[in-house]
C-alpha positions as CSV (number, residue, x, y, z in Angstrom):
1,M,5.6,14.6,-22.6
2,R,5.9,11.3,-20.6
3,L,8.2,11.5,-17.6
4,S,10.6,8.7,-17.0
5,L,10.8,6.8,-13.7
6,F,13.9,8.8,-12.7
7,S,12.2,12.1,-13.5
8,R,9.1,11.2,-11.6
9,L,11.0,10.2,-8.5
10,T,13.2,13.3,-8.7
11,L,10.2,15.6,-9.2
12,G,8.4,13.9,-6.3
13,Y,11.4,14.3,-3.9
14,L,11.9,17.9,-5.0
15,T,8.3,18.7,-4.3
16,I,8.5,17.1,-0.9
17,F,11.7,19.1,-0.2
18,V,10.0,22.4,-1.2
19,L,7.0,21.6,1.1
20,V,9.3,20.8,4.0
21,T,11.3,24.0,3.4
22,A,8.1,26.1,3.3
23,V,7.1,24.7,6.6
24,S,10.5,25.4,8.1
25,V,10.6,29.0,6.8
26,Y,7.2,29.7,8.3
27,A,8.2,28.2,11.6
28,V,11.4,30.3,11.6
29,S,9.4,33.5,10.8
30,Q,7.0,32.8,13.7
31,L,9.8,32.1,16.1
32,S,11.5,35.4,15.1
33,R,8.2,37.2,15.8
34,L,7.9,35.5,19.2
35,D,11.5,36.3,19.9
36,E,10.9,40.0,19.0
37,L,8.0,40.3,21.4
38,T,9.9,38.5,24.2
39,G,12.9,40.8,23.7
40,S,10.7,43.9,23.8
41,I,9.2,42.7,27.1
42,L,12.6,41.9,28.6
43,T,14.7,44.8,27.3
44,V,12.1,47.7,27.2
45,D,9.1,47.1,29.4
46,N,10.9,45.5,32.4
47,R,13.7,48.1,32.1
48,V,11.3,51.0,32.1
49,L,9.5,49.6,35.2
50,E,12.9,49.2,37.0
51,L,13.8,52.8,36.1
52,E,10.4,54.1,37.3
53,K,11.1,52.5,40.7
54,V,14.6,53.9,40.8
55,L,13.4,57.4,39.8
56,S,10.7,57.3,42.5
57,D,13.2,56.3,45.1
58,L,15.6,59.0,44.1
59,L,12.9,61.7,44.2
60,L,11.9,60.6,47.7
61,S,15.5,60.4,48.8
62,Q,16.2,63.9,47.5
63,S,13.1,65.2,49.2
64,R,14.3,63.8,52.5
65,Y,17.8,65.3,52.1
66,E,16.4,68.7,51.0
67,Q,14.0,68.9,54.0
68,R,16.7,68.0,56.4
69,F,19.0,70.6,54.8
70,V,16.4,73.3,55.2
71,I,16.0,72.4,58.9
72,T,19.8,71.9,59.8
73,K,21.4,74.0,57.1
74,D,24.1,71.2,56.9
75,E,26.0,71.6,53.6
76,A,26.8,67.9,53.6
77,L,23.2,67.1,53.2
78,F,22.9,69.5,50.3
79,E,25.9,67.9,48.6
80,Q,24.2,64.5,49.0
81,F,21.1,66.0,47.4
82,L,23.2,67.2,44.5
83,R,24.7,63.7,44.0
84,L,21.3,62.2,43.9
85,K,20.3,64.9,41.4
86,E,23.1,63.6,39.0
87,D,21.8,60.0,39.5
88,F,18.3,61.1,38.8
89,N,19.3,62.9,35.6
90,L,21.2,59.8,34.4
91,Q,18.4,57.4,35.1
92,L,15.9,59.8,33.4
93,S,18.1,60.0,30.3
94,Q,18.1,56.1,30.2
95,A,14.3,56.1,30.5
96,F,14.1,58.6,27.6
97,A,16.2,56.2,25.5
98,L,13.8,53.2,26.2
99,G,10.3,54.6,26.4
100,D,7.7,54.6,23.7
101,A,5.6,57.7,22.6
102,A,3.3,57.6,25.6
103,A,6.2,57.2,28.0
104,Q,8.1,60.0,26.3
105,N,5.3,62.5,27.1
106,L,5.2,61.5,30.7
107,L,9.0,61.6,30.9
108,T,9.0,65.1,29.4
109,Q,6.5,66.2,32.0
110,I,8.6,64.7,34.7
111,Q,11.7,66.4,33.4
112,A,10.0,69.8,33.3
113,D,8.6,69.3,36.9
114,Y,12.0,68.2,38.1
115,H,13.7,71.2,36.5
116,G,11.2,73.4,38.4
117,Y,11.7,71.4,41.6
118,Q,15.5,72.0,41.3
119,E,15.0,75.7,40.7
120,L,12.9,76.0,43.9
121,I,15.5,74.1,46.0
122,S,18.4,76.2,44.5
123,G,16.5,79.4,45.2
124,E,15.8,78.4,48.8
125,A,19.4,77.3,49.3
126,K,20.6,80.8,48.2
127,L,18.2,82.5,50.6
128,L,19.3,80.3,53.4
129,S,23.0,81.0,52.6
130,A,22.3,84.8,52.5
131,R,20.3,84.5,55.8
132,K,17.4,86.3,54.2
133,A,13.8,85.9,55.4
134,Y,11.4,84.1,53.1
135,S,8.1,82.1,53.3
136,Q,9.2,78.5,54.0
137,A,5.6,77.3,53.9
138,Q,5.1,78.7,50.4
139,Y,8.4,77.1,49.2
140,K,7.4,73.8,50.8
141,Q,4.0,73.9,49.2
142,D,5.5,74.6,45.8
143,K,8.1,71.8,46.2
144,D,5.5,69.3,47.4
145,K,3.4,70.2,44.4
146,K,6.2,69.5,42.0
147,L,7.2,66.4,43.8
148,D,3.6,65.0,43.9
149,G,3.3,65.8,40.2
150,M,6.5,63.9,39.4
151,L,5.5,60.9,41.5
152,A,2.0,60.9,39.9
153,A,3.6,61.0,36.5
154,L,5.9,58.1,37.5
155,E,2.9,56.2,38.7
156,K,1.2,56.8,35.4
157,L,4.4,55.6,33.7
158,R,4.4,52.5,35.7
159,L,0.7,51.7,35.1
160,G,1.1,52.5,31.4
161,Q,4.1,50.3,31.1
162,Q,2.4,47.5,32.9
163,Q,-0.5,47.8,30.6
164,A,1.9,47.7,27.6
165,T,3.6,44.7,29.0
166,Y,0.3,42.9,29.5
167,G,-0.7,43.8,25.9
168,R,2.6,42.4,24.6
169,V,2.1,39.2,26.7
170,R,-1.4,38.9,25.1
171,Q,0.2,39.5,21.7
172,L,2.8,36.8,22.5
173,A,0.1,34.3,23.5
174,D,-2.0,35.1,20.5
175,A,1.0,34.9,18.2
176,A,2.0,31.5,19.7
177,D,-1.6,30.2,19.4
178,Q,-1.8,31.4,15.8
179,A,1.6,30.0,15.0
180,R,0.5,26.7,16.5
181,R,-2.8,26.6,14.5
182,V,-1.2,27.6,11.3
183,S,1.8,25.3,11.8
184,L,-0.6,22.4,12.5
185,F,-2.6,23.2,9.4
186,I,0.4,23.6,7.2
187,T,2.0,20.4,8.6
188,V,-1.2,18.4,8.0
189,A,-1.6,19.9,4.5
190,C,2.0,19.0,3.7
191,L,1.6,15.5,5.0
192,I,-1.5,15.0,3.0
193,A,0.2,16.4,-0.1
194,I,3.2,14.3,0.4
195,L,1.0,11.2,0.9
196,L,-1.0,11.9,-2.2
197,L,2.1,12.6,-4.2
198,S,3.8,9.4,-3.0
199,L,0.6,7.4,-3.8
200,L,0.4,8.9,-7.3
201,I,4.1,8.2,-8.0
202,T,3.9,4.7,-6.5
203,R,0.7,3.9,-8.5
204,S,2.2,5.2,-11.7
205,I,5.0,2.6,-11.2
206,T,3.2,-0.3,-9.5
207,R,0.1,-0.3,-11.8
208,P,2.2,-0.9,-15.0
209,V,4.3,-3.5,-13.1
210,A,1.0,-5.2,-12.0
211,L,-0.1,-5.3,-15.6
212,L,3.2,-6.8,-16.6
213,K,2.9,-9.3,-13.9
214,S,-0.6,-10.2,-15.0
215,K,0.6,-10.5,-18.6
216,T,3.4,-12.8,-17.5
217,R,0.9,-15.0,-15.8
218,D,-1.2,-15.1,-18.9
219,I,1.8,-16.1,-21.0
220,A,2.6,-18.8,-18.5
221,E,-0.9,-20.1,-18.9
222,G,-0.7,-20.1,-22.6
223,R,-2.6,-16.9,-23.5
224,F,-0.5,-15.0,-26.0
225,D,-2.8,-12.1,-27.0
226,A,-0.7,-9.0,-27.5
227,G,-3.1,-6.6,-25.8
228,L,-0.8,-4.9,-23.3
229,R,-1.1,-1.1,-23.6
230,I,1.1,0.9,-21.3
231,S,2.1,4.4,-22.4
232,S,3.9,5.7,-19.3
233,P,6.5,5.6,-17.8
234,P,8.6,5.3,-21.0
235,E,10.8,2.6,-19.7
236,I,7.9,0.3,-18.8
237,A,6.2,1.3,-22.1
238,E,9.2,-0.1,-24.0
239,L,9.1,-3.2,-21.9
240,A,5.3,-3.6,-22.6
241,A,6.0,-3.2,-26.4
242,A,8.6,-6.0,-26.1
243,F,6.1,-8.1,-24.2
244,N,3.6,-7.6,-27.1
245,R,6.2,-8.6,-29.7
246,M,7.0,-11.7,-27.7
247,C,3.3,-12.6,-27.4
248,E,2.8,-12.2,-31.1
249,R,5.8,-14.4,-31.8
250,L,4.6,-17.0,-29.2
251,G,1.1,-16.9,-30.6
252,E,2.5,-17.6,-34.1
253,L,4.5,-20.5,-32.7
254,E,1.4,-21.8,-30.9
255,R,-0.7,-21.6,-34.0
256,M,2.1,-23.4,-36.0
257,K,2.2,-26.1,-33.4
258,A,-1.6,-26.5,-33.4
259,D,-1.7,-26.6,-37.2
260,F,1.1,-29.2,-37.1
261,F,-0.7,-31.4,-34.6
262,S,-3.9,-31.1,-36.5
263,S,-2.3,-31.9,-39.8
264,M,-0.2,-34.8,-38.5
265,S,-3.2,-36.2,-36.6
266,H,-5.3,-36.3,-39.8
267,E,-2.4,-37.7,-41.8
268,L,-1.8,-40.5,-39.2
269,R,-5.5,-41.4,-38.6
270,T,-6.2,-42.8,-42.0
271,P,-3.2,-45.2,-42.2
272,L,-3.7,-46.2,-38.6
273,T,-7.4,-47.0,-39.3
274,S,-6.3,-49.1,-42.3
275,I,-3.8,-51.0,-40.2
276,K,-6.4,-51.6,-37.5
277,E,-9.0,-52.9,-40.0
278,G,-6.4,-55.0,-41.9
279,T,-5.3,-56.6,-38.6
280,G,-8.9,-57.3,-37.7
281,L,-9.5,-59.0,-41.0
282,L,-6.4,-61.2,-40.6
283,L,-7.5,-62.1,-37.1
284,D,-10.9,-63.0,-38.5
285,G,-9.2,-65.4,-41.0
286,V,-10.1,-63.4,-44.1
287,G,-6.6,-63.9,-45.4
288,G,-6.5,-67.6,-44.5
289,E,-5.7,-69.7,-41.5
290,T,-3.2,-68.2,-39.0
291,T,-1.0,-69.9,-36.5
292,D,-1.1,-69.2,-32.8
293,K,2.1,-67.3,-33.0
294,Q,0.7,-65.2,-35.9
295,R,-2.5,-64.5,-34.0
296,K,-0.5,-63.4,-31.0
297,L,1.5,-61.0,-33.1
298,L,-1.7,-59.7,-34.8
299,T,-3.3,-59.2,-31.4
300,I,-0.3,-57.1,-30.3
301,L,-0.5,-55.1,-33.6
302,A,-4.3,-54.5,-33.0
303,E,-3.7,-53.3,-29.4
304,E,-0.9,-50.9,-30.4
305,S,-3.0,-49.6,-33.3
306,N,-5.8,-48.9,-30.9
307,R,-3.4,-47.1,-28.6
308,L,-2.0,-45.0,-31.5
309,I,-5.5,-44.2,-32.6
310,G,-6.3,-43.0,-29.1
311,V,-3.2,-40.8,-29.1
312,V,-4.2,-39.3,-32.5
313,N,-7.7,-38.7,-31.2
314,S,-6.3,-37.0,-28.1
315,L,-4.2,-34.8,-30.3
316,L,-7.2,-33.9,-32.4
317,D,-9.2,-33.1,-29.3
318,L,-6.4,-30.9,-28.1
319,S,-6.2,-29.1,-31.4
320,K,-10.0,-28.5,-31.3
321,L,-9.8,-27.3,-27.6
322,E,-7.0,-24.8,-28.4
323,A,-8.9,-23.6,-31.5
324,G,-12.2,-23.3,-29.5
325,M,-13.8,-25.7,-31.9
326,L,-14.6,-28.6,-29.6
327,N,-18.4,-29.0,-29.8
328,Y,-20.7,-29.9,-26.9
329,E,-24.2,-31.3,-27.0
330,F,-25.6,-30.5,-23.5
331,E,-28.5,-32.5,-22.2
332,T,-30.1,-32.8,-18.8
333,V,-29.2,-36.3,-17.7
334,N,-28.3,-38.3,-14.6
335,L,-24.7,-38.9,-13.9
336,D,-24.9,-42.3,-12.3
337,P,-25.6,-44.3,-15.5
338,L,-22.5,-42.7,-17.1
339,I,-20.4,-43.7,-14.1
340,R,-21.6,-47.3,-14.3
341,R,-21.1,-47.4,-18.0
342,A,-17.5,-46.2,-17.7
343,V,-16.8,-48.8,-14.9
344,A,-18.3,-51.5,-17.2
345,E,-16.1,-50.5,-20.1
346,I,-12.9,-50.8,-18.0
347,A,-13.9,-54.2,-16.7
348,P,-11.6,-56.3,-19.0
349,L,-8.5,-54.4,-18.0
350,V,-9.6,-54.6,-14.3
351,E,-9.9,-58.4,-14.6
352,A,-6.6,-58.7,-16.4
353,K,-4.8,-56.8,-13.6
354,Q,-6.7,-58.7,-10.9
355,I,-7.8,-55.5,-9.1
356,T,-11.2,-54.6,-7.7
357,V,-13.4,-51.6,-8.6
358,E,-16.0,-50.4,-6.1
359,T,-18.7,-47.9,-6.9
360,A,-20.4,-45.9,-4.2
361,I,-23.2,-43.7,-5.4
362,E,-24.8,-42.1,-2.3
363,G,-28.6,-41.8,-2.9
364,P,-30.4,-40.7,-6.0
365,L,-28.3,-37.9,-7.6
366,P,-30.0,-34.9,-9.1
367,P,-29.7,-34.5,-12.9
368,A,-27.1,-32.2,-14.4
369,R,-26.8,-30.4,-17.7
370,L,-23.9,-31.9,-19.5
371,D,-22.6,-33.5,-22.7
372,P,-22.8,-37.3,-22.0
373,E,-20.0,-38.3,-24.5
374,R,-17.6,-35.7,-23.2
375,M,-18.4,-36.6,-19.6
376,L,-17.8,-40.3,-20.4
377,Q,-14.4,-39.2,-21.9
378,V,-13.5,-37.6,-18.5
379,L,-14.7,-40.7,-16.5
380,R,-12.8,-43.1,-18.9
381,N,-9.7,-41.0,-18.5
382,L,-9.8,-40.9,-14.7
383,L,-10.7,-44.6,-14.4
384,G,-8.1,-45.6,-17.0
385,N,-5.4,-43.7,-15.1
386,A,-6.5,-45.2,-11.8
387,V,-6.4,-48.7,-13.2
388,K,-3.1,-48.1,-15.0
389,F,-1.3,-47.0,-11.8
390,T,-2.9,-49.5,-9.4
391,P,-0.7,-52.6,-8.8
392,K,-2.0,-56.1,-9.0
393,G,-4.4,-57.0,-6.3
394,G,-5.1,-53.3,-5.6
395,Q,-8.4,-51.4,-5.5
396,V,-10.1,-48.5,-7.3
397,T,-13.1,-46.7,-5.7
398,V,-15.5,-44.5,-7.5
399,T,-17.7,-42.3,-5.4
400,A,-20.5,-39.9,-6.4
401,T,-22.4,-37.7,-3.9
402,L,-24.0,-34.3,-3.4
403,V,-21.8,-31.7,-1.7
404,D,-23.0,-28.1,-1.0
405,G,-25.6,-28.4,-3.8
406,K,-23.1,-29.7,-6.4
407,L,-22.4,-33.1,-7.8
408,Q,-19.0,-34.4,-6.6
409,V,-17.3,-37.4,-8.2
410,S,-14.1,-38.9,-7.0
411,V,-11.8,-41.7,-8.3
412,Q,-9.4,-43.2,-5.8
413,D,-6.6,-45.7,-6.5
414,S,-4.1,-47.6,-4.4
415,G,-1.2,-46.8,-6.6
416,P,2.2,-45.1,-5.9
417,G,0.7,-41.7,-5.5
418,I,1.8,-38.3,-6.9
419,P,4.4,-35.9,-5.4
420,A,2.9,-32.8,-3.9
421,E,4.7,-30.5,-6.4
422,S,3.1,-32.3,-9.3
423,L,-0.6,-32.1,-8.2
424,T,-1.2,-29.0,-10.2
425,A,1.2,-29.6,-13.1
426,I,-0.4,-33.0,-14.0
427,F,-3.4,-31.1,-15.5
428,E,-1.1,-29.3,-17.9
429,K,-0.5,-30.5,-21.5
430,F,2.1,-33.2,-22.0
431,H,2.8,-33.5,-18.3
432,Q,2.7,-37.0,-16.9
433,G,3.8,-36.4,-13.4
434,N,6.7,-38.1,-11.7
435,H,5.4,-41.7,-11.6
436,K,8.1,-44.3,-11.4
437,G,7.9,-48.1,-11.0
438,A,6.8,-51.3,-12.6
439,H,3.2,-50.1,-12.9
440,T,3.9,-47.1,-15.0
441,R,2.7,-47.1,-18.6
442,P,3.7,-44.6,-21.2
443,G,1.1,-42.0,-22.2
444,T,0.8,-38.7,-24.0
445,G,0.2,-36.4,-21.0
446,L,-3.0,-35.0,-22.7
447,G,-5.8,-36.9,-20.9
448,L,-6.0,-34.8,-17.7
449,A,-5.5,-31.6,-19.6
450,I,-8.5,-32.5,-21.9
451,A,-10.5,-33.6,-18.8
452,K,-9.8,-30.3,-17.1
453,S,-10.9,-28.3,-20.2
454,I,-14.2,-30.4,-20.4
455,I,-15.0,-30.0,-16.7
456,T,-14.3,-26.3,-16.9
457,S,-16.6,-25.9,-19.9
458,H,-19.3,-27.5,-17.9
459,G,-18.9,-24.9,-15.2
460,G,-17.1,-27.3,-12.8
461,E,-13.7,-27.8,-11.1
462,I,-11.3,-30.7,-11.1
463,W,-8.3,-31.3,-8.8
464,A,-6.3,-34.1,-7.2
465,E,-5.2,-35.1,-3.7
466,S,-2.4,-37.5,-3.0
467,Q,0.3,-38.6,-0.6
468,F,3.3,-40.0,-2.3
469,G,3.3,-43.8,-1.8
470,Q,-0.3,-43.9,-0.6
471,G,-2.4,-43.6,-3.7
472,S,-4.2,-40.7,-5.4
473,K,-7.7,-39.4,-5.4
474,F,-9.1,-37.3,-8.2
475,F,-12.2,-35.1,-7.7
476,F,-14.5,-33.1,-10.0
477,V,-17.6,-31.2,-9.2
478,L,-20.5,-30.2,-11.5
479,P,-23.4,-27.8,-11.0
480,C,-26.8,-29.5,-10.7
481,S,-29.5,-28.7,-13.2
482,A,-31.7,-25.8,-12.2
């Protein structure tokens, strides 16, 4: 099942939400554990240590009051002892409520010793009240033994609770360190997962769009093969199918146009050739003597016939180029004789317009592998355009040189120039630029397109440079023969 763009984005965002939620839940659980350990330290351990100190102080205070009572027999001191006894029992019960198993054993021992301690003091108090004789030294020894046992137990309780607190602090530190490591690992893993997920989703969208963009560029350049295959996402797949149908239709129209041009060119060529030959015969006096006015008219007919035949030949070449049937006969030749021949052929038109043509061939040029006739066609086209757009008294310069191991030829004129926005478009079919003025002559807009195709077939490049109002300069480069 192919997911739509909406489904992919929704699934991606849902996955990211689940990952973020998982990280948050883990963080909350770790914080709860840390809070539990902290609470245990604050509410149990510290409280037990406080109670241990209070119990120790109460025992020592009771011992002092009891000893003073034995000496002075002051009932107020005994009553103070009894009040401290109540406080001790209250604090001891609170300690029982807080302590763990180890503390409970010690507290039970303390409770038993304290009960024995209280019985000794009560028995001694009764003997004192009855004024009976008894062994004070033995009672003191028994009381001190009980008191020392309780204080020792309280000291064990303190040390044990301190050890427990230290252990919990270590647990707290370990838990915090573990939580930090695990959180960092989970965070990095989630970020990587989110990044990969985002890249996958983005690529699943941008790759088809890039293919559509490339296909649009191909269509703009006249390549109509319906080879676009995109199966997912479904919306873009439907758009790709529409592109393919459009390409098929455009290809059919292009073939129909090419067939039309080819058919019409062949149909026009025969009658035009007949008109040209007939006009030539009349100019030669085959049909009898002609007046000057008739010869002038016949000359115009001959020139226009030649122009039309040139247009038909260009259309035929274009049809062959688009059909891939334009034949080339490559030879290893020097380019400079071809340049001189093209310049010589254009001489009559140059003289008629009273312009000058300069040729600058820098040193002996290395040979190149090319089709001489097709290369002459390119040179004739560039020179013809330069002469056509150069005003009376202007100049055309043809330069040939070696640049970066390649042959470079340039044709520069002193005409009106070409607008910057047209420097690329002039090499397209049926585009004649934006030339305006008295020096503009009508054309088909095919010459530069054919020249570009020929130069490209030779493995070279062709381009133009110009500043509007300051003339133009056309370049082409060809690889030298190995």
